[in-house]
The first five atom37 places (N, CA, C, CB, O) and aatype in JSON, in Angstrom:
{
  "aatype": [12, 15, 2, 7, 9, 19, 10, 16, 19, 2, 10, 9, 7, 0, 10, 7, 1, 2, 9, 16, 11, 6, 16, 3, 19, 11, 8, 1, 8, 7, 11, 15, 10, 10, 16, 11, 8, 9, 9, 18, 10, 7, 11, 6, 5, 16, 5, 4, 19, 1, 11, 16, 2, 9, 15, 6, 6, 19, 19, 2, 7, 17, 9, 7, 15, 11, 15, 14, 13, 13, 9, 11, 6, 13, 9, 17, 11, 2, 12, 15, 11, 5, 5, 1, 10, 11, 0, 17, 19, 6, 1, 13, 3, 11, 7, 13, 7, 19, 15, 18, 5, 6, 10],
  "atom_mask": [
    [1, 1, 1, 1, 1],
    [1, 1, 1, 1, 1],
    [1, 1, 1, 1, 1],
    [1, 1, 1, 0, 1],
    [1, 1, 1, 1, 1],
    [1, 1, 1, 1, 1],
    [1, 1, 1, 1, 1],
    [1, 1, 1, 1, 1],
    [1, 1, 1, 1, 1],
    [1, 1, 1, 1, 1],
    [1, 1, 1, 1, 1],
    [1, 1, 1, 1, 1],
    [1, 1, 1, 0, 1],
    [1, 1, 1, 1, 1],
    [1, 1, 1, 1, 1],
    [1, 1, 1, 0, 1],
    [1, 1, 1, 1, 1],
    [1, 1, 1, 1, 1],
    [1, 1, 1, 1, 1],
    [1, 1, 1, 1, 1],
    [1, 1, 1, 1, 1],
    [1, 1, 1, 1, 1],
    [1, 1, 1, 1, 1],
    [1, 1, 1, 1, 1],
    [1, 1, 1, 1, 1],
    [1, 1, 1, 1, 1],
    [1, 1, 1, 1, 1],
    [1, 1, 1, 1, 1],
    [1, 1, 1, 1, 1],
    [1, 1, 1, 0, 1],
    [1, 1, 1, 1, 1],
    [1, 1, 1, 1, 1],
    [1, 1, 1, 1, 1],
    [1, 1, 1, 1, 1],
    [1, 1, 1, 1, 1],
    [1, 1, 1, 1, 1],
    [1, 1, 1, 1, 1],
    [1, 1, 1, 1, 1],
    [1, 1, 1, 1, 1],
    [1, 1, 1, 1, 1],
    [1, 1, 1, 1, 1],
    [1, 1, 1, 0, 1],
    [1, 1, 1, 1, 1],
    [1, 1, 1, 1, 1],
    [1, 1, 1, 1, 1],
    [1, 1, 1, 1, 1],
    [1, 1, 1, 1, 1],
    [1, 1, 1, 1, 1],
    [1, 1, 1, 1, 1],
    [1, 1, 1, 1, 1],
    [1, 1, 1, 1, 1],
    [1, 1, 1, 1, 1],
    [1, 1, 1, 1, 1],
    [1, 1, 1, 1, 1],
    [1, 1, 1, 1, 1],
    [1, 1, 1, 1, 1],
    [1, 1, 1, 1, 1],
    [1, 1, 1, 1, 1],
    [1, 1, 1, 1, 1],
    [1, 1, 1, 1, 1],
    [1, 1, 1, 0, 1],
    [1, 1, 1, 1, 1],
    [1, 1, 1, 1, 1],
    [1, 1, 1, 0, 1],
    [1, 1, 1, 1, 1],
    [1, 1, 1, 1, 1],
    [1, 1, 1, 1, 1],
    [1, 1, 1, 1, 1],
    [1, 1, 1, 1, 1],
    [1, 1, 1, 1, 1],
    [1, 1, 1, 1, 1],
    [1, 1, 1, 1, 1],
    [1, 1, 1, 1, 1],
    [1, 1, 1, 1, 1],
    [1, 1, 1, 1, 1],
    [1, 1, 1, 1, 1],
    [1, 1, 1, 1, 1],
    [1, 1, 1, 1, 1],
    [1, 1, 1, 1, 1],
    [1, 1, 1, 1, 1],
    [1, 1, 1, 1, 1],
    [1, 1, 1, 1, 1],
    [1, 1, 1, 1, 1],
    [1, 1, 1, 1, 1],
    [1, 1, 1, 1, 1],
    [1, 1, 1, 1, 1],
    [1, 1, 1, 1, 1],
    [1, 1, 1, 1, 1],
    [1, 1, 1, 1, 1],
    [1, 1, 1, 1, 1],
    [1, 1, 1, 1, 1],
    [1, 1, 1, 1, 1],
    [1, 1, 1, 1, 1],
    [1, 1, 1, 1, 1],
    [1, 1, 1, 0, 1],
    [1, 1, 1, 1, 1],
    [1, 1, 1, 0, 1],
    [1, 1, 1, 1, 1],
    [1, 1, 1, 1, 1],
    [1, 1, 1, 1, 1],
    [1, 1, 1, 1, 1],
    [1, 1, 1, 1, 1],
    [1, 1, 1, 1, 1]
  ],
  "atom_positions": [
    [[75.22, 52.46, 43.92], [75.5, 52.64, 45.22], [75.78, 54.0, 45.49], [76.51, 51.85, 45.61], [76.25, 54.7, 44.59]],
    [[75.54, 54.51, 46.68], [75.81, 55.87, 47.01], [77.32, 56.26, 47.23], [75.05, 56.16, 48.21], [78.07, 56.48, 46.29]],
    [[77.66, 56.33, 48.42], [79.07, 56.69, 48.76], [79.79, 55.45, 49.33], [79.11, 57.88, 49.83], [80.63, 55.69, 50.19]],
    [[79.63, 54.34, 49.03], [80.23, 53.27, 49.65], [79.49, 52.5, 50.78], [0.0, 0.0, 0.0], [78.27, 52.66, 50.93]],
    [[80.19, 51.71, 51.55], [79.39, 51.06, 52.68], [80.37, 51.02, 53.86], [78.82, 49.5, 52.29], [81.59, 51.16, 53.75]],
    [[79.74, 50.82, 54.96], [80.51, 50.35, 56.17], [80.3, 49.01, 56.59], [80.24, 51.14, 57.28], [79.18, 48.68, 57.0]],
    [[81.27, 48.18, 56.55], [81.19, 46.77, 56.8], [81.38, 46.44, 58.27], [82.21, 46.05, 55.98], [82.4, 46.86, 58.8]],
    [[80.47, 45.7, 59.03], [80.63, 45.46, 60.31], [80.72, 43.86, 60.36], [79.48, 46.13, 61.15], [79.82, 43.15, 59.91]],
    [[81.86, 43.39, 60.94], [82.12, 41.94, 61.15], [82.1, 41.6, 62.65], [83.5, 41.53, 60.54], [82.91, 42.09, 63.44]],
    [[81.19, 40.8, 63.0], [81.16, 40.47, 64.52], [82.27, 39.38, 64.74], [79.62, 39.89, 65.04], [82.47, 38.46, 63.94]],
    [[82.92, 39.57, 65.83], [84.13, 38.67, 66.15], [83.84, 38.01, 67.48], [85.55, 39.51, 66.23], [82.92, 38.4, 68.2]],
    [[84.65, 37.0, 67.8], [84.51, 36.2, 69.02], [85.0, 37.13, 70.17], [85.35, 34.8, 68.93], [85.89, 37.97, 70.02]],
    [[84.32, 36.9, 71.36], [84.76, 37.65, 72.57], [83.97, 38.83, 72.83], [0.0, 0.0, 0.0], [83.06, 39.15, 72.06]],
    [[84.28, 39.5, 73.86], [83.6, 40.68, 74.31], [84.58, 41.53, 75.06], [82.38, 40.32, 75.18], [85.46, 41.04, 75.76]],
    [[84.39, 42.93, 74.89], [85.18, 43.87, 75.81], [84.4, 44.17, 77.0], [85.54, 45.21, 75.12], [83.19, 44.34, 76.92]],
    [[85.01, 44.24, 78.09], [84.23, 44.59, 79.37], [84.99, 45.84, 80.03], [0.0, 0.0, 0.0], [86.14, 46.17, 79.72]],
    [[84.23, 46.47, 80.93], [84.86, 47.44, 81.74], [84.02, 47.38, 83.06], [84.9, 48.89, 81.03], [82.81, 47.11, 83.07]],
    [[84.68, 47.63, 84.06], [84.02, 47.45, 85.37], [83.09, 48.65, 85.68], [85.11, 47.29, 86.5], [83.39, 49.78, 85.29]],
    [[81.92, 48.4, 86.39], [81.05, 49.38, 86.67], [80.79, 49.25, 88.2], [79.79, 49.27, 85.79], [80.9, 48.18, 88.79]],
    [[80.45, 50.39, 88.77], [80.17, 50.41, 90.17], [78.84, 51.08, 90.4], [81.27, 51.11, 90.93], [78.63, 52.21, 89.97]],
    [[77.88, 50.36, 91.13], [76.63, 50.94, 91.48], [76.59, 51.05, 92.93], [75.48, 50.17, 90.95], [76.92, 50.08, 93.61]],
    [[76.22, 52.15, 93.47], [76.0, 52.46, 94.84], [74.65, 52.75, 95.17], [76.78, 53.51, 95.25], [74.0, 53.55, 94.49]],
    [[74.14, 52.1, 96.26], [72.82, 52.29, 96.7], [72.8, 52.54, 98.2], [71.98, 51.1, 96.33], [73.54, 51.93, 98.97]],
    [[71.91, 53.48, 98.61], [71.77, 53.81, 99.96], [70.38, 53.18, 100.4], [71.85, 55.4, 100.18], [69.33, 53.44, 99.82]],
    [[70.46, 52.39, 101.38], [69.23, 51.77, 102.0], [69.0, 52.33, 103.43], [69.37, 50.18, 102.07], [69.85, 52.18, 104.3]],
    [[67.84, 52.96, 103.64], [67.62, 53.59, 104.98], [66.63, 52.74, 105.68], [67.11, 55.08, 104.89], [65.65, 52.35, 105.04]],
    [[66.77, 52.44, 106.84], [65.84, 51.65, 107.74], [65.6, 52.48, 108.96], [66.45, 50.22, 108.15], [66.48, 53.2, 109.44]],
    [[64.42, 52.38, 109.44], [63.99, 53.12, 110.67], [63.82, 51.92, 111.78], [62.5, 54.05, 110.4], [63.05, 50.97, 111.64]],
    [[64.64, 52.14, 112.84], [64.49, 51.16, 113.88], [64.33, 51.98, 115.18], [65.73, 50.14, 113.94], [65.27, 52.54, 115.74]],
    [[63.06, 51.99, 115.6], [62.83, 52.85, 116.75], [62.92, 54.3, 116.35], [0.0, 0.0, 0.0], [62.25, 54.74, 115.42]],
    [[63.71, 55.0, 117.03], [63.96, 56.46, 116.7], [65.3, 56.72, 115.94], [63.97, 57.29, 118.03], [65.6, 57.83, 115.51]],
    [[66.07, 55.64, 115.81], [67.32, 55.75, 115.08], [67.19, 55.4, 113.64], [68.33, 54.9, 115.69], [66.35, 54.58, 113.26]],
    [[68.03, 56.02, 112.81], [67.96, 55.92, 111.38], [69.26, 55.1, 110.96], [67.89, 57.41, 110.68], [70.37, 55.62, 111.08]],
    [[69.1, 53.84, 110.48], [70.4, 53.25, 109.99], [70.49, 53.4, 108.47], [70.53, 51.71, 110.39], [69.49, 53.34, 107.76]],
    [[71.64, 53.59, 108.02], [71.98, 53.76, 106.63], [72.96, 52.68, 106.11], [72.57, 55.13, 106.43], [74.08, 52.6, 106.62]],
    [[72.62, 51.9, 105.18], [73.53, 50.9, 104.61], [74.09, 51.37, 103.28], [72.81, 49.57, 104.43], [73.33, 51.92, 102.48]],
    [[75.23, 51.21, 103.02], [75.86, 51.52, 101.68], [76.2, 50.22, 101.05], [77.17, 52.44, 101.79], [77.01, 49.44, 101.54]],
    [[75.48, 49.99, 99.82], [75.76, 48.66, 99.04], [76.46, 49.15, 97.83], [74.38, 47.76, 98.63], [76.04, 50.06, 97.11]],
    [[77.65, 48.42, 97.63], [78.49, 48.68, 96.45], [78.46, 47.41, 95.5], [80.0, 49.02, 96.92], [78.83, 46.33, 95.98]],
    [[78.07, 47.48, 94.24], [78.03, 46.41, 93.39], [79.2, 46.59, 92.35], [76.63, 46.3, 92.74], [79.28, 47.62, 91.68]],
    [[80.07, 45.59, 92.24], [81.13, 45.66, 91.27], [80.77, 44.59, 90.2], [82.56, 45.41, 91.94], [80.61, 43.41, 90.51]],
    [[80.66, 45.01, 89.01], [80.4, 44.09, 87.91], [81.11, 44.42, 86.65], [0.0, 0.0, 0.0], [82.04, 45.23, 86.64]],
    [[80.7, 43.82, 85.59], [81.31, 44.17, 84.29], [80.16, 44.25, 83.26], [82.44, 43.1, 83.84], [79.25, 43.43, 83.19]],
    [[80.33, 45.36, 82.46], [79.44, 45.77, 81.43], [80.22, 45.24, 80.1], [79.15, 47.44, 81.47], [81.35, 45.63, 79.81]],
    [[79.49, 44.34, 79.36], [80.18, 43.86, 78.19], [79.7, 44.41, 76.88], [80.11, 42.44, 78.15], [78.51, 44.67, 76.72]],
    [[80.54, 44.58, 76.01], [80.29, 45.03, 74.64], [80.74, 44.04, 73.61], [80.96, 46.34, 74.41], [81.85, 43.53, 73.74]],
    [[79.99, 43.74, 72.62], [80.4, 42.8, 71.56], [81.68, 43.29, 70.74], [79.19, 42.58, 70.58], [81.79, 44.46, 70.36]],
    [[82.48, 42.44, 70.54], [83.74, 42.71, 69.67], [83.26, 42.84, 68.23], [84.89, 41.48, 69.78], [82.53, 41.95, 67.79]],
    [[83.59, 43.9, 67.43], [83.32, 44.02, 66.12], [84.47, 44.71, 65.41], [82.07, 44.72, 65.95], [85.26, 45.42, 66.04]],
    [[84.57, 44.49, 64.11], [85.5, 45.22, 63.31], [84.75, 45.93, 62.28], [86.53, 44.33, 62.7], [83.96, 45.32, 61.56]],
    [[84.97, 47.32, 62.18], [84.18, 48.09, 61.13], [85.22, 48.61, 60.1], [83.32, 49.35, 61.8], [86.28, 49.14, 60.46]],
    [[84.89, 48.45, 58.89], [85.67, 48.78, 57.72], [84.96, 49.69, 56.75], [86.07, 47.55, 57.02], [83.87, 49.3, 56.34]],
    [[85.4, 50.82, 56.34], [84.85, 51.68, 55.3], [85.25, 51.16, 53.97], [85.32, 53.12, 55.47], [86.45, 51.07, 53.73]],
    [[84.43, 50.83, 53.14], [84.71, 50.44, 51.77], [84.15, 51.51, 50.77], [84.08, 49.04, 51.49], [83.0, 51.95, 50.8]],
    [[85.08, 51.86, 49.92], [84.65, 53.07, 49.03], [83.77, 52.69, 47.99], [85.82, 53.78, 48.37], [83.57, 51.5, 47.76]],
    [[83.18, 53.66, 47.31], [82.1, 53.55, 46.29], [82.89, 52.77, 45.05], [81.43, 55.17, 45.84], [82.31, 51.88, 44.43]],
    [[84.04, 53.09, 44.77], [84.72, 52.42, 43.57], [84.87, 50.96, 43.8], [86.14, 53.03, 43.29], [84.67, 50.18, 42.87]],
    [[85.23, 50.52, 45.02], [85.33, 49.13, 45.4], [83.97, 48.42, 45.17], [85.78, 49.01, 46.89], [83.84, 47.41, 44.48]],
    [[82.94, 49.07, 45.86], [81.61, 48.49, 45.73], [81.13, 48.36, 44.35], [80.67, 49.26, 46.47], [80.58, 47.33, 43.94]],
    [[81.32, 49.4, 43.62], [80.97, 49.37, 42.17], [81.68, 48.17, 41.27], [81.39, 50.78, 41.59], [81.14, 47.6, 40.32]],
    [[82.99, 47.92, 41.78], [83.74, 47.01, 41.14], [83.28, 45.49, 41.6], [0.0, 0.0, 0.0], [83.46, 44.52, 40.87]],
    [[82.72, 45.42, 42.77], [82.13, 44.14, 43.34], [80.8, 43.82, 42.49], [81.78, 44.33, 45.02], [80.57, 42.71, 42.01]],
    [[80.0, 44.87, 42.36], [78.73, 44.46, 41.76], [78.79, 44.6, 40.19], [77.56, 45.34, 42.37], [77.76, 44.49, 39.53]],
    [[79.88, 44.84, 39.67], [80.01, 44.93, 38.14], [79.66, 43.7, 37.49], [0.0, 0.0, 0.0], [79.23, 42.76, 38.17]],
    [[79.81, 43.59, 36.16], [79.25, 42.62, 35.26], [80.15, 41.19, 35.4], [79.28, 43.27, 33.69], [79.7, 40.09, 35.1]],
    [[81.4, 41.41, 35.88], [82.21, 40.12, 35.85], [81.85, 39.35, 37.14], [83.86, 40.39, 35.75], [81.59, 39.9, 38.22]],
    [[81.88, 38.0, 36.9], [81.35, 37.2, 37.98], [82.66, 36.81, 38.88], [80.51, 35.86, 37.38], [83.71, 36.45, 38.34]],
    [[82.52, 36.9, 40.15], [83.73, 36.51, 41.13], [83.87, 34.92, 41.0], [83.39, 36.97, 42.83], [83.02, 34.16, 40.53]],
    [[85.07, 34.58, 41.49], [85.42, 33.16, 41.46], [84.51, 32.21, 42.28], [86.8, 33.03, 41.95], [84.43, 31.01, 42.01]],
    [[83.85, 32.79, 43.27], [83.05, 31.91, 44.18], [81.61, 31.73, 43.83], [83.1, 32.42, 45.53], [80.88, 31.08, 44.58]],
    [[81.13, 32.35, 42.63], [79.86, 32.21, 42.14], [79.75, 32.01, 40.68], [79.14, 33.31, 42.5], [80.4, 32.73, 39.92]],
    [[78.95, 31.02, 40.19], [79.01, 30.66, 38.84], [78.41, 31.76, 38.04], [78.34, 29.36, 38.58], [77.51, 32.47, 38.51]],
    [[78.94, 31.92, 36.73], [78.51, 33.17, 35.92], [77.06, 33.24, 35.67], [79.19, 33.21, 34.56], [76.47, 34.32, 35.77]],
    [[76.44, 32.1, 35.34], [74.97, 32.18, 35.05], [74.07, 32.56, 36.23], [74.5, 30.86, 34.52], [72.96, 33.07, 36.07]],
    [[74.61, 32.27, 37.43], [73.9, 32.65, 38.6], [74.09, 34.16, 38.85], [74.36, 31.81, 39.79], [73.16, 34.88, 39.19]],
    [[75.34, 34.59, 38.67], [75.7, 36.04, 38.82], [75.01, 36.97, 37.96], [77.1, 36.24, 38.58], [74.76, 38.11, 38.32]],
    [[74.65, 36.47, 36.7], [73.96, 37.36, 35.68], [72.45, 37.57, 36.16], [74.02, 36.66, 34.15], [71.81, 38.57, 35.83]],
    [[71.99, 36.66, 36.87], [70.53, 36.77, 37.26], [70.38, 37.38, 38.63], [69.83, 35.38, 37.25], [69.24, 37.48, 39.09]],
    [[71.4, 37.79, 39.31], [71.31, 38.39, 40.56], [71.13, 39.91, 40.44], [72.5, 38.04, 41.34], [71.62, 40.5, 39.48]],
    [[70.39, 40.62, 41.44], [70.26, 42.06, 41.45], [71.58, 42.64, 42.07], [68.95, 42.5, 42.26], [72.41, 41.9, 42.6]],
    [[71.73, 43.94, 42.0], [72.83, 44.6, 42.58], [72.95, 44.46, 44.02], [72.79, 45.93, 42.27], [74.05, 44.32, 44.55]],
    [[71.81, 44.49, 44.72], [71.71, 44.25, 46.16], [72.22, 42.73, 46.47], [70.16, 44.48, 46.65], [73.03, 42.53, 47.37]],
    [[71.73, 41.73, 45.72], [72.2, 40.42, 46.02], [73.63, 40.13, 45.76], [71.44, 39.52, 45.32], [74.24, 39.28, 46.4]],
    [[74.19, 40.89, 44.76], [75.58, 40.73, 44.5], [76.44, 41.4, 45.67], [75.91, 41.34, 43.09], [77.46, 40.87, 46.11]],
    [[75.99, 42.53, 46.08], [76.64, 43.15, 47.25], [76.59, 42.13, 48.55], [75.87, 44.57, 47.59], [77.59, 41.92, 49.23]],
    [[75.46, 41.61, 48.77], [75.3, 40.74, 49.91], [76.19, 39.52, 49.79], [73.86, 40.33, 50.07], [76.73, 39.03, 50.78]],
    [[76.33, 39.02, 48.51], [77.16, 37.81, 48.25], [78.7, 38.24, 48.69], [77.05, 37.34, 46.56], [79.4, 37.48, 49.36]],
    [[79.08, 39.35, 48.29], [80.52, 39.8, 48.58], [80.69, 40.06, 50.09], [80.88, 41.16, 47.76], [81.74, 39.75, 50.66]],
    [[79.63, 40.65, 50.77], [79.63, 40.93, 52.22], [79.85, 39.67, 52.92], [78.34, 41.6, 52.7], [80.79, 39.53, 53.7]],
    [[79.02, 38.74, 52.67], [79.05, 37.38, 53.37], [80.35, 36.73, 53.32], [78.06, 36.43, 52.79], [80.61, 35.87, 54.17]],
    [[81.3, 37.07, 52.32], [82.55, 36.58, 52.27], [83.46, 36.91, 53.45], [83.1, 37.02, 51.11], [84.44, 36.23, 53.74]],
    [[83.06, 38.03, 54.13], [83.86, 38.48, 55.28], [83.45, 37.9, 56.55], [83.81, 39.92, 55.4], [84.11, 38.12, 57.57]],
    [[82.33, 37.11, 56.56], [81.74, 36.53, 57.83], [82.86, 35.54, 58.51], [80.29, 35.67, 57.46], [83.44, 34.69, 57.85]],
    [[83.07, 35.71, 59.7], [84.09, 34.88, 60.6], [83.26, 33.81, 61.31], [84.9, 35.86, 61.78], [83.8, 33.08, 62.14]],
    [[82.03, 33.69, 61.03], [81.05, 32.57, 61.74], [80.38, 33.27, 62.89], [0.0, 0.0, 0.0], [79.91, 32.54, 63.75]],
    [[80.24, 34.61, 63.05], [79.51, 35.14, 64.05], [78.59, 36.32, 63.54], [80.44, 35.56, 65.11], [78.0, 37.09, 64.3]],
    [[78.55, 36.36, 62.3], [77.68, 37.44, 61.68], [78.42, 38.58, 61.02], [0.0, 0.0, 0.0], [79.55, 38.93, 61.38]],
    [[77.78, 39.08, 60.12], [78.29, 40.39, 59.33], [77.08, 41.17, 58.93], [79.17, 40.04, 57.96], [75.98, 40.64, 58.76]],
    [[77.32, 42.38, 58.8], [76.23, 43.31, 58.29], [76.94, 44.51, 57.58], [75.26, 43.84, 59.54], [78.15, 44.7, 57.67]],
    [[76.1, 45.32, 56.87], [76.7, 46.52, 56.3], [75.61, 47.55, 56.27], [77.31, 46.28, 54.87], [74.42, 47.25, 56.29]],
    [[76.08, 48.8, 56.21], [75.31, 49.9, 56.05], [75.68, 50.86, 54.89], [75.34, 50.54, 57.26], [76.85, 51.22, 54.75]],
    [[74.75, 51.26, 54.1], [75.12, 52.05, 52.87], [75.27, 53.43, 53.36], [74.04, 51.97, 51.67], [74.5, 53.88, 54.21]],
    [[76.33, 54.2, 52.8], [76.58, 55.65, 53.16], [75.82, 56.49, 52.31], [78.02, 56.06, 53.07], [75.87, 57.71, 52.44]]
  ]
}
């Protein structure tokens, strides 16, 4: 592994903030010009996530030769380093998805 990973855990819920959009609508009626001002109030939502930086030493400990308690030893020995890391990352899933990015 290079310099560790950034672990992203998706959580329940969403964060929102109010947005306002203003639109000018112009109509010609005879010789007069009517202008309507339309204001839209809504919410822009962002997925809730928790990001954690995990150091290179911890990642190397995870993918080391010793099998963790949640995987049988003969399966662990046949896994690649990427598969071992993915197995550890999946332990952090709260039911809404998890991902990681190598640094």
